[in-house]
N, C-alpha and C positions, 0 to 999 in steps of 0.2 A: 422782475426779480425778488419783491416782496411776494407775487402768490407764487413761487417756487418758494422761495422758505417756510411759507404759513402751513405750505403741504407738507414738506419735511420734518414741522414741528409735527403736526397731527398722528403723520404714520407712528415719529416715535412717540407718543403719549399710549398709544393704542398700543402698541408693541409691549409697554412697560405693563399695561392693566393688565393685559393677557394673559402674562408673563406671571405675573401676582397670583391671578388667581387660578394659573398651573401648580403653582407651591401652597394654595392651600391646599389644596385635592379636591375631591368629590363634595358636595352638600350633605351633611348630615342631618339627622332627625333626629327626638327626642333619644334620649335615655333610655334603654332597656329596663324594664322594672321587672322581675320575676313574682309572678300570680303568690297571694299570701297563704302559707301554709292550711291544707285544711283540718281543721278542728273535728275532734271526736269527745263524746263522753265516757270517762273510764269507766269500769265496770267496780273501781273500790267503793265499796259500802254494804250496809247491811237494808235488805229490802224485804214486803209484803208481798206476797200475790194468790191468785183465785188459779186454777185448773181443774178440768174433765176432760174426759175422754170414755175410751171404751178397752174390758181386759178379755181376753180370752185365754182358756186354761182347760188345764184336766185333773180329775181327781182322783186315784186310786186306793186299793186297799189291799196290804197280802194277808191272811189272816194268820194268827198268833197260834192256832191251833185249840181254842178252850170255849164254849158256847156256856154263856153264863158260868163259868167259875170248872165245867167237867169237860175233858179233853173229849176233841171230836175226829181227830187223826187228820186237819186237815191242814197241819201247819206248812205257812209257805206257800199257798195256795194263792193264784188271784183271785178276791172276791167280788170285785167291782173294778171298772174303768166310767169315767162321768164326764163329757165334756160340758166346759161350764162357759157361760159367757154372758156379759151385763156391761152395765156404766158404772163412772167413777164423777165423782165434784168433790174437791175440798180447798184446803187452805196450805199456802207457802210460806214459810222464812226464812233465811238464809244471810249470809255476809259473803262478801268477796276481796279478795287484797289483787291488784293486780300489778307485776314487777315486770318493763318491757311489755313483752308479748303476752308471756304466761300470766293465767287467773287462776288462783286459788281460792278455794270456798268451800263452807259446808251447810247444807241444805237440811230442813226437816219437813213435813209433812206430814197428812193425814186428810184420809177422804170418806167419804162414805162409800157404800156401793151395794151396788143390787146384782152381785155374780152370781150365780147358780144355775144347779143342772141337778138330774134323775136317771136312773134305770138301775133296771132289776140285778141280780146277783147273778154270777154266772154258774153254769153245773162243775163241782159236788154240791155247790147251796141250792138251798131252795127258791129254785128262781122264782114264787112266787111271793119272795120276798124284795120290797125295791129300799133305796137307798137314794134319798136328796140330798145333795150338799148345797150349803149357801155361804159364800162371804160377802158378812155385815158390813166388813171397814180396812182398811189398808191403812197403817203408818209405816214411812222408814227416815230412818236417820243414811245422810251418805256425804260422800266430801265429793269436791268436783274440780275436775284439773280441764283447763283451758285453752285454748288459745284466740287473741283478739285479731279480727282482721276488721281495722275498723271501727266498726260498727257492727258487725256481727262477732257474736262468739263461740265457735265450735268446744264443744266440749263432751271432756268420759266422765261416768259416776256413777258410786257403788259406794256398800255399807251395809247395813243390817233393814231387816224387813220385820212388821208383825201384821196377823189379819187375825180378827174377828171371825170366827165360822158358826157354823149351826149344821150338823149332821142327825138325820132324823132317817130311823130304819123300823120299816113296817111290813106285816106280812098281807096284799090286797085282799086276801080270803079272810082277815080276823084283822081288820086296822086297829078294833077298838082293843082288842086284848095283847097279840105280838105284836109290842115298839118299844122303840127304846129312841131317845133324845139326847144330842151331848151339844153341848157349847164351849167351844176352848177357844182359846189363846194361840196362836202359833208365831214362832218365830225362823226366820230364817235368815236370808240376805238376797242382794240386788244389786243386779248389772244393768248398765244401759248408755245413754251418748242422746246427745240433742244437740239443737241450733236456738242462739236466741240474737235479737234481732233490737237492737235500742234504736226504736222509733221517733220518738222526742225525746229530750231532757229529763230523764228521771225516770224512763216510762220503756219497759221492753215488752215483747212478745218473743214467747219458747214452743218449739214442738218439740217432744222427746220421746223414745222409746227405751223400756223398761223390761227388763226378764226378775221375776223374783221365784223361789224356788224355799220352799218350805220343808224339804226332807219328811223326815217319818216323823209320827206320833203316833201313841197311842190312843184307842177309842176302844168303846165299850168292855172294855178290862174287867168293870165292877159289875157284881149280879145287879140282876134288875127282877121285880116282881112278877114280872111277864115272862120271863126263863129266854126274853130277846137282848143281846144277838152275839153272833158268835167277836169274839175281841179280834184285833184286826191294826195292823200298824197305816196308817192313814196317811198321803203323801199327797200334797198339794202344788202345782206351779203355774205361774200367771205370767204372761203376756197383755203389757201395757203400749197404747200410744195416747197422748194425752199432750194437749197446748194449754196455754195459760198465760196471763200478763202477769209482769212483776215491775213494782214501784218501789224505786231507789231512795233511800232518805236519809240525810243526818247529816250534819257538819254548814248548813244553813246555805242548802241548794248543790246542785248538781258541778262536780269539777272537769276541766277538761286538759285535754294531752293535747300537743301539735304531734304531724307526723309527717 
């Protein structure tokens, strides 16, 4: 009888333990914790930078119809077209302000250029005359509007542009006597866009394309002692691709925002 009672008691205890385990449900692991949010530096702040690249374009001229002040019946005719190419390198200064994902900014730059080209005049002009066109420097002042994708910023840009040019025209048969040179500052507009990447706190790299148009400007309008040259409206356009590096400063260090 004692053995039977002991067996019944053991069975009852095991059944109770199993039922209690079923009521507690399956074993649970540690509570899930989501990963911390990724932090990116905001684009708010001012910066200095350097940039360099290549420039391509075309200079052309339309006759105003006079040569050294004397009418010559060529008004409105194409005088020459010259393809230009070269490099540029310079400095940049700007400021950005970020609101949500949108970035508003203003940027100014000044670059030394080695862009040049030359061509002979077209008939009915004297084809032994040759025109050399050189662009010596370029400066722009532009607004920027972009959208930030974490460390990447896509932006459009546009504003005013200025360039220092040298135009030299001479007769290849009499280069010492039939010649004239003008140096001028041209003003126009610029549009473009680019991408900038924040690769480290306060540091970013960029690549951008700009199209610059200087419209028309009178050259060789004044009389010259050599009797050269036919007065003209000179037109200049640039296409520029450049890369650069910027350093953002101020506020005691970089500011971070969570996304």
